[in-house]
N, C-alpha and C positions, 0 to 999 in steps of 0.2 A: 832151623832148630826152634829160634827164638820167634821167627814168623809162625810158626806151627802152634805154638804155645801162646802166642798172643791171638791167634785167631782161636782156640778152644777156649781161652778165658773171654774171648768176646762171645763166643757161641753161649756160654754159662750165663752170661746176663740176658741173654734176648729171648723172651718167653715163648717166641713164635717158633725157636728151634726145639728138636727133642731134647738136647742136653738140656738148653735153658728150663725147658718144661720140668724135664726131672727135677732140675736143681730145685726150681721153685715149689716143685711137689714136696721135697726133703724138709726144705724149710717151713713150708706150712704144717708138716706133720710134727717136725719136731717143736715147732713154736705150741701146738695144741697138748703135745705130750707135756712139754714144761709148764703151759699154763694148767694144766690138769692136775699136774704133781705140784704146784705151787699152792692149787686150791684145796689137794690133801692135807697139806703141810701146815697151813693157816687154820684148817679146821682140826686137825691133832691139837694144836695148841690151843685152839679155844675151848674143845672138849673139857678140859681140866677147870674151865671156869663155870662149866654150867652142870647144873642137877638135872636136866633132862635134856638128852642130846637128841630126841627124834628128829626134830624140825632141823636140825642142824645137818643130820645125814642126808633128810630129803634134799637140801638145800644143795648140799655139796653133790650128788649124784646129777642133779641138774644143772648145776652150773660145769661140770666135768662133760657132759653131753653137749650143752653149749659151745664149751670150747672147741670142740672137734666140727661140730656145725658151722662156726663163723671160720675156721680153720679152710673147709671145703669149699664155702661161698666164695670167700677171699682166693682161692687158688683157682676157681671157676672165674672169677673176673680179671685174673691176671694174665691167663693163659687165652689169646684172641681165640683160638680154634673152638675153644671150651665155653665162649660166651654164647653161642648160638644154643650150644646144648643145654647150658644152665637155664636159660629162657625157656625151649622145652620142657626141661625137668621140672621146673616151677608151673608150668600147666599142667603137666601131668602128674604131679604131687598134688595140686587142688584137687583135681578130680578123684585121686585114690585116698584123699584124706576124708572125702564126705561118704565113700563106699565104705572105707574103714569105719568111721565115725559110726555108721548105722550098724555096721556088723557088730563092733564092740561096746555097744550102749552100757551093758553091764560092767564090763571091766573100766571104761573110761568115768562110768559113774561111782565106782570103788574108789578110783584113783581121786577124783574131785573131793570126794567125800573124805579120804584120806588126808588130803590137805586141809580140808575144813577143821578136822579134829585136831590136827596140829597147831593150825592158826586160832581156834578158840579154847582151847585145853579144857572141854566139860569133864574128863578125866586124864589121869596120868598113868604111868606104868608104876604097879605096886597097888591101886587103889581098888577098894573091894565094891563092885557094881551088882545092882540085879537086874536082869532083865528076862523077856520072855522067848522061850526057844521050843521047838518043837517039842520037848519034853516038858512044857510047863515053866513056872517061874523057876528062875535058876539063878545063884549067886556066885560069883568066880572073881577071882584076883586077875586084874590085868598084866599080863605077863609081856606082852609084846604090842607094838602098834608097827605096823607095815603101810606100805602104799595100798594095798588092795584089802589087807584083812586085819581085824584084831583078834589076839590068841588070848584066851582067859583060860584060868585052871579054877575048877571048883573044888569044893572040899574033900570029893572022893580021890581028887589027883586026876579028872579026866579033861582032856583039852576041850575047849570050845573054841572053835574057829568061827568067827562071825565076818561077814563082808562089811567093809565100812560104811557102804551105803544103808545096812541096817542098823550100825550103830549109831549113824546120823539122824534116820528118822524114826527109832523108837526112842520111848520113854524108859529112859535108865534112871535108877535110883541108885545114887550114889550112898552106898551103906556106911562105907570108912574109908576116908583120906589117908594116904601113908604121911607119914610125919615129913616134913620138911626137913632137909638135911643141910646143914650149915654151909654156907658159901666155901668154896675151895679157897686157899690162899694161894697167891703167885708165888 
């Protein structure tokens, strides 16, 4: 009985066995989930001290995805039979990324423009801006800034959804800046 138990424990720590590969997979997955949860907790605590949480939400989503990607890469390097697969996967991903990038130019342009809007803060949620739309010159209040689109609300209550690459490349007139909120007390 002790010999069987010792054999199982030894197999768990050896990544070349099926039991060891599953064990390390569970450890990497648990580590990624714990890292993502910790990122969310830190972000939630930080939100109370910020007046504009848009950039924080972008960074949190990016860091959570990165935690799972790092765990997957670590797992493929720990398991010797997967090392060749990881190399082939890397080569395949590079080809697919070129095709994907060409196919998704507008979407990726909106994503990069969204990061630009968050980084440079030409306007904030609550500001009133003027821009040219298919209906002509339109004035609207910024309601939300997402990765791909900015949502405005005009005086009649209609929602105006503007791709971020249009928001970055258009001339905007900042009609009214929202009043700055007092800093939150800890």
